[in-house]
N, C-alpha and C positions, 0 to 999 in steps of 0.2 A: 355690313352683314359679315357674319363669321363664316368659316369654311363650310359648315354643314348647311347653312342657308344659302350660300353661294351654289352648292350642289343642287339643291332643290330648285333654285331659280334658274339654273342651267338646264335642268331637266324640263322645266316648263317652257323655257325659250325654244328648246329642241322640238317640243310638241307643236309649237306655234310656227316653226320654220316653213316657209313657202306660202303662208297666208299673206294676202294683200294688207299692208299696214294702213290703208285708207278704209275707214269703216263702212262706207256706203250709207244707204238709207237705213235708219233704225228709229225705233220709237221707245225702246227700253234697253237696259242692259242688266246683266246679272254678274255676280262675282263668285267665281270658283276659287276659293281661297284655301290654300294648302299650308300645313305646318309640318315640319319634320326635317330629317337629314337629307332625304332624297324622295323622288316621287314614289317609288315602290313601298317605302316604309312610312309614307306620310299619312296624314289625316286631312279630311276635308270638312269645311264648315257647312252644316246644313241647318235650316230652320223649319219649324212647323208653323204654318200661318194660323193666326188666331181665328176664333168663331165670329169675330166682329168685323173682318175685312169685307170689302165689297166683292172681291173676286177670289177664286181658288181657296175658299174656306177650308181650313184644316189640312191643306195639302203640304207635303214636304217640298221645299224650294231652296234654291240658293238665295242669298240676300240680293235684292235688286228691285227695280221698278222703272217707272217712266222717266225719260230724260226731262230735265227742267232747264229753264233759261240760265239759271245760275251755274249749270254744268258746262255752259258754252258749247252745247251739242257734242261733247266729248264722252264717249262711252265709258272710258276709264273713270273719269270724274263722277259720272252718273253712278256706276257700280260702287265706287268707294264711299260716296255720300250715302247711298242707300244702306250699305253695310254698317256704317256708323249709326245711322238712324235706327236700324232694326236690331242691332246686336250690341251697340255700345263700343265697338272696336274703333280706337282712334285711327284716322287716316294715316298718321305717321307710322303705324305699325304694318301697313300694307305696301308690299313691294311689287308693283305690277310688272308682269312679264310681257303682256301684250294681249291681244284679243283674237278670237276666231271670227269666221265670217258670220254674218247675221243669219238667224234661224227664223223662219216664219212660224207664227203660232196658228194652229188650226182654228181655235175658237174665235180669237179677236182679230186675226189678220195682222197683228203686230209683227214687226221685225225686231228680234231680240239679239243683242250681241253679247256673247259670253266673254268675260274678261278673266284671265288666269293671273293669279298673283300668289306670292309667298307671304306668309305671316311672320313678321319679325318683331317680337315684343321687346327686344333688347334684354336688359337684366331684370326687368320688373314683370311680375305676373300681370296679365291683362285678363280680368274676368269678363265673361259674356254677360251682358245686361240687356236681355230681350225687351223691346218696347211692347208692352202688353196690348196696345191697340192693334198692333200688326202681327206680333210673334208670340205664340204660345210657349215655345221653347226653342232653344238653339244649342248646338252641340258639335263637337269635333268627332268625326267618324272615320275609322281606319279605312283607307282606300282598299286594302286587302280584304277586309270584311264585306264591303260593298261588292267588290269584284266577285267574291265567293257566293254572294247571295243572288247573283244575276240569274234571271230566268226570262223567258219570253211569254207574252200573253197576247191572245188575238184581240184585235181592235178593228171595228167596222168603220170604214171611211169611204164615203161616196159609193156605197154598195159593194165595196170590196173588203175582204177581211185580210188584214196584214198582221204580222207578228211584230210587237214592239218590246224593247227591253224594259224590265222592271227590276228594282233592287229593293232591299229590306234594311231599314234602319230601326233596330229594336222592334217595337210592335207596328211601326209605320211603313207603309208601302211607298216607295219612291217611284213615280211614274211620270208620264207626260213629258213635258219640255225639259224638266230637270233630269229625268232618266236619259232622255235622247242626248242631251249635252254631255253628261257624264260618260255615257257609253262611247260617244265620239272621242272624248279625251282619252279613254282607255285604248280605243282602237288606234288612235294616232300614236300613243306611247308604244304599244305593242309593235307597231309597224316599224318602229325605229330599231328594233332588235336589241333594245337595251338590256 
């Protein structure tokens, strides 16, 4: 990695400091993949799920999915495989920094592990090639743009109303698990006083 990629990777590792390096129980993992000079000026990869997938139709999400035996029950391998399958990004261009603690999903009861990584294409451009069965579109979104779009919306859960973060990616609303994970990453970064 060159110096600018080293800075981004270092920022991601700082965000992950203090988390247990053992994943614990998990059913799926997602890849929060960043590209850029450093976290503050970086972009993050988002996908919009197709209309033909079984779950979360049309929702904005990080690349990711269920762990499979070929992943050897490693959340990093799961996230990188899923990113390759969904967006065409070669695994060789993904520089993992580590992962956050598992996050339980409300609807499925799955435990999902967010994996943070830096995108390093080397000297060659790497186009995004969404898998049409799973992904309607994929794109790099400025972290600062998502941050500025942050708002909170009420959500009813078990008879209680709570406020949850929501972000905007062009015409699409980023909500649910993806918004919670991204918001958690932002809060961790901000707590570092960077």
